[in-house]
N, C-alpha and C positions, 0 to 999 in steps of 0.2 A: 575796801582796800585790803589786799592780802599783804600782811607784814611777815617778813622772814629775815634771817640773818645770813651772812656769807658763810655757807658750810659746803664747800665744793666736795663732791659733784652733786649734792642734793639741791643746793640753792646758791646762785651766783649773781653778782651785780653786772650782768651782761645780757642785754636784750636779745642778742643773737643766740645765746646759749645760757638760758636761765637756770638750767639744772632740772634733775629728775622730779623733785617734789613740786616745783613750780609748774612744770609742764603737766604733771598729774593733776594738780588742784585746778588749774585752768580748764583742763579737759573735763574734769568732774563737774565743774561749775556749768559748763555747756550742757552736759547731760541733765543736770538738775533743772536748768532753765527750760529745757524742752518739755520736761514733765510738769514743771510749775511755771508757766510763762507769766503768771501774775506776780511772781517774785523777780524783781529786776536784779539780776546777778551777773555782773560783768566786771570782775575785780581788776583794779590796777594793782601793780606790784611795787612795794617799797622794800628795799634791802637796806637794813640798818644794822649798826653794831649790836651784838647780841643783847647786852643789858638794856640798851635803849629800845630795842625791838620788843622785847617781852614786856617792858614797863609801859610802852605805848599801847600795847594790846590789852594790858590790864586796866588802864585808866581812861581810854578813849572809846566811844561807842562806834558801832558799825564797822568793826574790824574783824578780819579773819587772821589767824596766826598759825604758823607751822614752821618747824616741827616742835611740838610741845610734849615733853615727857609728863605722863600722868602721875603726879606725886600728891601725897596728902596735903602738902602746903598749897598746892595750886588748885585743888579740887573745886573749891567754892569760888574761884576767881573767874572761871570761864564756863561756857557751855561746850561740852565735849562732843564734837560732831562725828568724827570717824577716825578710827586707827588708819594709818597710812602704809607702813611697811615695817618688817622686822629688820633691825640693824644690829650687826654683831660688832662688839668692841674687842680690842686686843691692844697689847703693848707693841709698839713699833721700835725697832732698834737698828743699828748698823753692824751688829755683830751677833753674838749668841742670842737666840730667841728667849724672850721672857714669857713664861706660860702660866703664871699665877700672880695673884695680888701679893702673896707673901714674898715671892722673888722680887717683885718691883719695889716693895716696901723697904727692902734691904739696900736699894741703890742710893746713890748720893742725891740724884736729881731726876724728877719725872715731870715732863711737860704735860700740860693739860689745857683745854680750852677754858679761858678764864670766865667766871660768872655763869657757867653752865651746870646742868644736872650732872655732867660727867665729873666736874670738879667736886660737887656735893657728894657724889658716890664715894670718891676716894677719901674725902675728909671724914666721912662717917665710918669708913673702914680703918681710920687711924693713921692715914698718911700724913707725914710732916715734912716730906721732901718735895713738895709740889712747886712747880714754876709755871704759873698761869700766863697765857698769852694767846694771840690769835693762832688759827690753824697754820697759816703760812709761816709765821714767826716760829712756831713750834717745829715745823718741818726743817726750816733752815738751821735752827739750833741743833737739832739732832744730827743733821748732815755734817755740821761743823764740829761735832763732838762736845758741844756746850751743855748738853743734857745727856743722861744715860739712856733714857727711854721716853716714849711719847704715848700717852693713853688716848686712843682715838678710835673712831669707827674704822673698820678695815677699808671701805671704799674711799674715805677721806684721805687716809694716809697714802694709799696708792695713787690717788688723783693728784695730791699736792706734789708728790715726788715726780710725777709725770710732767705737770705743767710748769714746775719750777726747774725741771731738768737737773735734778740733784744727783750727786754721787757721794759715797758709794751706794750700792744697791740697798734698798730698805728691806728689812726682815720683819714680818708680822708674826707674832706668836699665835698660839691657839686662841680661838675665840673664848673669852672667859666671862662674858656678860652680854646680854641681849636686851634691847629696849624696843618697845613698840610706840613710836611717836605718833601723836594725834594732830589732826586739824581741829582747831578750837575756834570758837567765836566769843566775842564779848557778851556780857550778860544780857544785852538786848536782842541777841540772836533769836529768831522765832523758833520756839521749841518744836512746832509741828513740822519744821523742815528737817530736823535731825534724822528721822527715819527715811526720808527721801534721799538724803545724802548717803546714808549707809546702804540703801538699796542700790543706788546708782554706782557706788563703789564696788559692790559685788558684781554688778553688770560689767564694769570696766575690767575686772579681773577675769570674768568668765569669757568675754569676747576677745581676749588677747591684747587689749590696749595697754594694760598695765605692763605686761612682759615686753611689749614693743618699746614702750617709753623707757623702761629700765635698761 
């Protein structure tokens, strides 16, 4: 079972449009299965609220999970299978762009995805003005002027604005942080399959599949 959380446009609870990361991992799984037909890999997809998703991946066997930020706190909890893509973070606003953590720290309120590594990043930097919620709620709050900025990945901010048909136009500041999320497995994941996954990931990039899906 592949577990993920609703992070549009990377992962969505919509079978007809599951999101870039889900499509990528399912395609990657097919490539791995062709190389290692002895390993039965045909994952179903479960989209769960973030905290429940990562907790399920931590405690239940035979699960894949993405996207996982590789942090010291998580290092021993999973088998780290393959990095997936580089994601740029920025502050979204509906007015003047915010281009640094220092500028955002001076605001009254900053929205962030609750329970995520994004929130942890800001807390460690000393933010005390955070308003955690889901991505869709954060977008609506920003559009309504209920928060001053929203710390998000750039694709997610633009996607939420599009699918929720929000006004006024969202402004994204300069990318100020990047993260390389991983596909991880629970501790029973066969270690001999890790290099196979990584090799096939390189193949997907080289043959243009990655760019097509993105």
